[in-house]
C-alpha positions in Angstrom: 10.9 34.6 -135.3 9.5 37.0 -132.7 7.5 40.1 -133.7 10.2 42.4 -132.2 13.0 40.6 -134.0 11.1 40.6 -137.3 10.7 44.4 -137.0 14.4 44.8 -136.3 15.3 42.7 -139.4 13.0 44.9 -141.5 14.6 48.1 -140.1 18.1 46.7 -140.9 17.0 45.9 -144.4 15.6 49.4 -144.8 19.0 50.9 -143.7 20.9 48.7 -146.1 18.7 49.6 -149.1 18.9 53.3 -148.2 22.7 53.1 -148.1 22.7 51.3 -151.5 20.6 54.1 -152.9 23.0 56.7 -151.6 26.0 55.0 -153.0 24.4 54.3 -156.4 24.8 57.6 -158.2 22.5 56.3 -161.0 19.5 56.7 -158.6 19.7 60.5 -158.8 19.3 62.9 -161.7 22.0 65.6 -161.9 20.8 68.9 -163.3 22.2 72.4 -163.4 19.8 75.0 -162.0 19.0 77.9 -164.3 19.9 81.5 -163.9 17.5 83.5 -161.6 16.2 85.6 -164.5 15.0 82.5 -166.3 12.9 81.0 -163.5 9.3 80.1 -163.9 6.6 82.2 -162.2 3.0 83.1 -162.3 1.5 79.6 -162.1 -0.3 78.5 -158.9 1.7 75.9 -157.0 0.4 72.4 -156.3 0.8 70.7 -152.9 0.5 66.9 -152.7 -0.3 66.0 -149.1 -1.3 62.8 -147.3 -0.4 60.6 -144.4 2.9 58.8 -144.8 2.6 55.6 -146.9 -0.6 56.6 -148.6 0.6 56.8 -152.2 1.9 60.4 -152.3 5.1 59.3 -154.1 3.0 57.6 -156.8 1.1 60.9 -157.3 4.3 62.9 -157.3 5.8 60.8 -160.1 2.6 61.1 -162.2 2.6 64.9 -161.8 6.3 65.1 -162.5 5.8 63.2 -165.7 3.6 66.0 -167.1 5.3 68.4 -169.5 4.2 71.4 -167.5 4.7 70.3 -163.9 8.0 69.8 -162.0 7.6 67.9 -158.7 10.8 67.2 -156.8 11.3 64.7 -154.0 10.1 65.7 -150.6 11.5 69.1 -149.8 10.3 69.7 -146.3 11.2 73.4 -147.1 7.9 74.9 -146.0 8.1 73.5 -142.5 10.6 76.0 -141.2 8.9 78.8 -143.2 5.6 77.9 -141.4 7.4 78.0 -138.0 8.7 81.5 -138.7 5.1 82.7 -139.5 3.8 80.9 -136.4 6.4 82.3 -134.0 4.5 84.9 -132.1 7.7 86.5 -130.6 9.4 86.7 -134.0 6.4 88.3 -135.6 6.1 90.7 -132.6 9.7 91.6 -133.0 9.3 92.3 -136.7 6.2 94.4 -136.0 8.1 96.4 -133.5 10.6 97.1 -136.3 7.8 98.4 -138.5 7.2 95.3 -140.6 3.5 94.5 -141.0 2.5 90.8 -141.0 1.5 90.9 -144.7 4.9 92.4 -145.5 6.6 89.5 -143.8 4.3 86.9 -145.5 5.1 88.4 -148.9 8.9 88.3 -148.3 8.7 84.7 -147.0 6.5 83.8 -150.1 9.1 85.2 -152.4 11.9 83.4 -150.6 10.1 80.0 -150.8 8.9 80.4 -154.3 12.3 81.3 -155.6 13.7 77.9 -155.1 10.8 76.0 -156.6 10.5 78.3 -159.5 14.1 77.9 -160.3 13.7 74.1 -160.0 10.8 74.1 -162.4 12.6 76.3 -164.9 15.6 74.0 -164.8 13.4 71.3 -166.1 11.9 73.5 -168.7 8.5 73.6 -167.0 6.3 76.5 -166.0 4.7 75.1 -162.9 5.9 73.5 -159.6 4.5 71.1 -157.1 5.8 70.0 -153.7 5.0 66.6 -152.3 5.7 66.4 -148.6 3.4 64.4 -146.3 4.5 66.3 -143.2 2.7 69.4 -144.6 -0.5 68.1 -143.0 0.9 69.9 -140.0 1.2 73.3 -141.6 -1.6 73.6 -144.1 -2.9 76.9 -142.9 0.6 78.5 -143.1 1.0 77.2 -146.6 -2.4 78.6 -147.6 -1.4 82.0 -146.1 1.8 82.0 -148.2 0.1 80.7 -151.4 -3.6 81.7 -151.4 -4.0 80.5 -155.0 -2.4 77.1 -154.4 -4.2 73.9 -155.4 -4.0 70.8 -153.2 -4.1 67.1 -153.9 -5.0 65.2 -150.8 -4.1 61.5 -151.1 -6.0 58.9 -148.9 -5.4 55.2 -148.5 -7.1 52.7 -146.3 -5.9 53.5 -142.8 -5.0 50.0 -141.8 -2.8 49.5 -144.9 -1.1 52.9 -144.1 -0.7 52.1 -140.4 0.8 48.7 -140.8 3.4 50.2 -143.1 4.1 53.2 -140.9 4.5 50.9 -137.9 7.5 49.2 -139.5 9.4 52.4 -140.3 11.7 53.8 -137.6 12.0 57.4 -138.7 8.4 58.9 -138.8 8.9 60.9 -135.6 5.5 62.6 -135.7 3.8 59.2 -135.2 5.7 58.5 -132.0 3.4 60.5 -129.7 0.4 58.5 -131.0 2.4 55.2 -130.3 3.0 56.4 -126.8 -0.7 57.3 -126.3 -1.5 53.7 -127.3 0.8 52.2 -124.7 3.7 51.6 -127.0 1.6 49.6 -129.5 3.2 50.7 -132.8 0.3 49.4 -135.0 -2.4 51.0 -132.9 -0.4 54.2 -132.6 0.1 54.3 -136.3 -3.6 53.9 -136.9 -4.3 56.7 -134.4 -1.8 58.9 -136.2 -3.4 58.2 -139.6 -6.9 59.0 -138.2 -5.7 62.2 -136.7 -3.9 63.4 -139.8 -6.8 62.5 -142.1 -9.0 64.5 -139.8 -6.9 67.6 -140.3 -7.0 67.1 -144.0 -10.7 66.7 -144.2 -11.3 69.8 -142.1 -9.0 71.9 -144.3 -10.8 70.5 -147.4 -14.2 71.5 -146.0 -12.9 75.1 -145.5 -11.5 75.3 -149.0 -14.1 73.9 -151.4 -12.9 73.8 -155.0 -9.2 74.0 -154.1 -8.7 70.5 -152.8 -8.8 67.3 -154.9 -9.3 64.2 -152.8 -7.6 61.2 -154.5 -8.0 57.7 -153.1 -5.0 55.3 -153.7 -7.3 52.3 -154.2 -9.3 54.0 -157.0 -6.1 55.3 -158.6 -4.4 51.9 -158.9 -7.7 50.3 -160.0 -8.5 52.8 -162.7 -5.3 54.9 -163.4 -6.4 56.7 -166.5 -9.8 57.8 -165.2 -8.5 59.0 -161.9 -5.4 60.7 -163.5 -7.7 62.5 -166.0 -9.8 63.8 -163.2 -6.7 65.0 -161.4 -5.3 67.0 -164.3 -8.8 68.4 -165.1 -8.9 69.7 -161.6 -5.5 71.3 -162.0 -6.5 72.8 -165.3 -3.8 71.0 -167.1 -4.2 69.2 -170.5 -4.3 65.5 -170.5 -1.1 63.7 -171.5 -1.3 59.9 -171.7 2.5 59.7 -171.0 1.9 60.5 -167.3 0.7 56.9 -166.9 4.1 55.7 -168.0 5.8 57.6 -165.1 8.1 54.7 -164.4 9.7 55.1 -167.8 10.6 58.7 -167.3 13.5 60.3 -165.4 12.8 61.8 -162.0 15.1 63.5 -159.5 15.6 61.3 -156.5 17.1 61.3 -153.1 17.9 58.6 -150.6 14.5 58.4 -148.8 12.7 55.2 -148.5 9.9 56.3 -150.8 12.4 57.0 -153.6 13.9 53.5 -153.3 10.4 52.2 -154.0 10.1 54.6 -156.9 13.3 53.4 -158.4 12.0 49.9 -158.5 8.6 50.8 -159.7 7.3 49.1 -162.9 4.1 51.1 -163.0 0.8 50.8 -161.2 1.3 48.0 -158.7 -1.7 47.8 -156.4 -0.9 47.2 -152.8 -4.3 46.9 -151.3 -5.8 45.1 -148.3 -2.6 43.7 -146.8 -3.9 44.5 -143.3 -6.2 41.5 -143.7 -3.2 39.3 -143.4 -2.4 40.6 -139.9 -3.2 38.8 -136.7 -6.9 39.5 -135.6 -5.8 41.1 -132.4 -3.6 43.6 -134.2 -6.4 44.4 -136.6 -8.8 45.0 -133.7 -6.4 47.3 -132.0 -5.9 49.4 -135.2 -9.7 49.5 -135.8 -10.3 50.9 -132.3 -8.2 53.9 -133.4 -9.3 54.2 -137.0 -12.8 52.8 -137.6 -14.7 56.1 -137.3 -12.4 57.8 -139.8 -12.5 54.9 -142.2 -16.3 55.1 -142.2 -16.1 58.9 -142.8 -13.9 58.3 -145.8 -16.2 55.7 -147.3 -14.2 52.5 -146.7 -16.3 49.4 -146.2 -15.3 46.5 -144.0 -13.3 44.9 -146.8 -11.2 48.0 -147.3 -12.6 49.0 -150.7 -13.8 52.3 -151.8 -17.5 52.3 -152.9 
């Protein structure tokens, strides 16, 4: 089977599995949202961020298994909020009306937080988290909205992430990188990974003490040690039950990552698959990602030191 046909077959299989998840009502948790006066508030939010296919869903399920943290499926909700704050004409228009920038920020903050606080309260939890990989592109806006927020940045070997991204048809933000690599989806996905990780690293350097950098390979190799460190960073008590995230109910939607989550049986390491790829493909990906891999501490075998 040709490479192009194999990719098409995988895409068709993805669509079929997504449709099955949509039709199967057991894949979602139905819950009534609480009244506004009951919503949770006052706790710093948590943002789980990483390049697509880096293990952010795994981290989301671990957090959502904690008795104090509610982490829904990807919300994407802060993306339009960030665009509002970044729209110079809109902000100029509000300023002409007499609304100072910080007034606008405060109102947008209240608007965004309302939905997540209500969601957390409906689960009987005081703290909320949002796991959306695309937030790499609006980290500064998020930090302006929530200056007390804590961040969990998830990293995975770039070639493992890239080979997975290359086989998914709906990650639009990767497409400019594919075009820049002459249409090579694998090299373009590696370029996208390296670029996004660069944004994350730069943000972490500017916000010491507020970003926890979590490596997928270390998490699946030593789940308890890494999860303990994560919750210590968040200031939350350790609960052994978070390691049994696959046995707990979680709200779901029809996204590909939630299909994987439904089938999860716990920590199932998916490490070093890139070594099975043709040498020429690996070389093309390394041309785009090698420098960032070295920066993140990956050795030639793909393992963290």
